[in-house]
C-alpha positions in Angstrom: 82.8 131.2 79.2 83.4 128.9 82.0 82.6 125.6 80.2 85.1 126.5 77.8 88.0 126.8 80.4 87.0 123.7 81.9 87.4 122.0 78.8 90.9 123.6 78.3 91.8 122.6 81.7 91.0 119.1 81.1 92.8 119.2 77.5 95.8 120.6 79.1 95.7 117.8 81.7 95.2 115.0 79.1 98.2 116.7 77.2 100.4 116.8 80.5 99.7 113.1 81.2 100.4 112.0 77.7 103.6 113.7 77.8 104.6 112.3 81.1 103.6 108.8 79.9 106.0 109.4 76.9 108.7 110.3 79.0 108.1 107.0 81.3 108.5 105.0 78.1 111.6 106.6 77.4 113.1 106.2 80.9 111.5 102.6 80.7 114.2 101.7 77.8 117.0 103.2 79.9 117.3 100.1 82.4 119.8 98.1 84.0 120.1 94.6 85.8 121.3 94.3 89.3 124.1 92.1 90.4 123.2 88.9 91.9 119.5 88.8 90.9 118.0 87.4 87.6 119.0 89.2 84.4 115.3 89.8 83.5 114.7 92.0 86.4 115.7 95.5 85.6 115.8 98.5 87.4 114.3 101.5 85.4 113.0 105.1 86.6 109.8 105.0 84.6 107.6 105.4 87.7 109.2 108.8 88.4 106.9 110.9 85.9 103.8 108.6 87.2 104.7 109.9 90.7 105.0 113.4 89.4 101.4 113.3 87.9 100.1 111.6 90.9 101.4 114.5 93.0 100.1 117.2 90.7 96.7 115.9 90.1 95.7 112.6 91.8 96.4 109.0 92.3 94.3 108.2 89.2 96.7 110.5 87.2 99.6 108.3 88.0 97.9 105.2 86.9 96.9 106.7 83.6 100.7 107.6 83.1 101.6 104.2 84.1 99.0 102.9 81.6 100.1 105.1 78.7 103.9 103.7 79.2 102.5 100.2 79.1 100.4 100.9 76.2 103.2 102.4 74.3 105.7 99.8 75.1 103.2 97.2 73.9 102.9 99.1 70.6 106.7 99.6 70.2 107.6 96.1 71.2 105.0 94.4 69.2 103.5 92.8 72.3 106.0 90.2 72.5 105.6 89.8 76.4 102.0 90.5 77.4 102.6 89.0 80.9 105.5 91.1 81.8 103.7 94.3 80.6 101.0 93.5 82.6 103.3 92.8 85.7 104.9 96.2 85.2 101.6 98.0 85.1 100.6 96.4 88.5 104.0 96.9 90.0 103.6 100.5 88.9 100.2 101.0 90.7 101.1 99.5 93.6 104.1 101.7 94.1 102.7 105.2 92.9 99.1 104.9 94.3 100.2 104.8 98.0 102.5 107.7 97.6 100.0 110.0 96.0 97.2 108.9 98.6 99.4 109.7 101.5 100.7 113.0 100.2 97.2 114.2 99.2 95.7 113.1 102.6 98.4 114.5 105.1 101.0 117.3 104.8 102.1 117.6 101.3 105.6 117.8 102.2 108.8 115.8 102.0 107.9 113.5 105.0 104.7 112.5 103.3 106.2 111.5 100.2 109.0 109.6 102.2 106.2 107.8 104.1 104.5 107.2 100.8 107.5 105.9 99.1 108.2 103.5 102.1 104.6 102.4 102.1 104.5 102.1 98.3 107.9 100.0 98.3 106.5 97.6 101.1 103.3 97.2 99.1 104.6 96.5 95.8 107.4 94.1 97.1 104.8 92.0 98.9 102.1 92.5 96.3 104.2 91.6 93.5 105.5 88.5 95.3 102.2 87.2 95.9 101.1 88.0 92.6 104.2 86.2 91.0 103.8 83.0 93.0 99.9 82.6 92.3 99.3 84.2 89.1 102.4 85.5 86.9 105.0 82.7 87.2 102.2 80.1 86.3 100.9 82.3 83.5 104.5 82.5 82.3 105.3 78.8 82.5 102.0 78.1 80.5 102.8 81.0 77.9 106.4 79.9 77.5 105.7 76.0 77.9 108.0 75.8 80.9 107.9 73.0 83.6 107.7 75.3 86.9 107.3 73.6 90.0 105.9 75.4 93.2 109.5 75.0 94.9 110.8 76.8 91.7 108.5 79.6 91.8 109.0 79.9 95.6 112.8 80.3 94.9 111.9 82.9 92.2 110.1 84.9 94.3 112.1 84.9 97.5 115.4 85.1 96.0 114.5 87.4 93.1 111.0 89.2 92.8 111.1 90.2 96.7 114.5 91.8 97.0 114.3 93.0 93.5 111.1 95.0 94.2 112.5 96.1 97.6 115.8 97.6 95.9 113.8 99.1 93.0 111.6 101.0 95.6 114.6 102.4 97.5 116.7 103.3 94.5 113.4 105.3 92.7 112.4 106.4 95.8 115.7 108.2 97.0 115.9 109.7 93.3 112.4 110.9 93.5 112.7 112.5 97.2 115.8 114.5 95.6 113.6 115.3 92.3 110.5 116.3 94.8 112.8 118.6 96.9 114.3 120.4 93.8 110.8 120.8 92.2 108.4 121.0 95.2 107.6 124.8 94.6 107.0 124.0 90.8 104.7 121.0 91.8 102.7 123.2 94.2 102.4 125.8 91.4 101.0 123.1 89.0 98.5 121.8 91.6 97.0 125.2 92.0 96.7 125.7 88.1 95.3 122.3 88.0 92.3 122.9 90.6 
């Protein structure tokens, strides 16, 4: 009897993660560019469902939601930009995982969520800057047949990627803190059922 209860609990968790991944995809399409930054860098709120999953379950649950979103996007978009999808996955993981780790390791309150969001923003901004300079921009230039010098990549990172990820982390972070304050008791209730 206990075995069937564990199986139904795992199935419910998978259903919740798939649902959050689908919501994340919808939010991914509702994006907007920032003035003064390159138009291809767009803000979206698709990390919010992943943050929710990572607080209810674990950091891995957040990663699964991000992966589902990106796999669904690849399927829907016809895989026209695999490098961009991979970059989005990495950025999401760098942002969500620190929030979840800090939240679960320390007091599960607003303070730990805010600390996690600030940490995640710094990690995402620095991590994506390095990854863009050393791997993603060279891969794009090869994939698209562009000539991209180290100087151009450096300017792209300093004037585009770095400020974009800082601003995105702050905007998504503020929204998520407001959502967390409103839904804290619901999240805690789901955590007890998830155990």
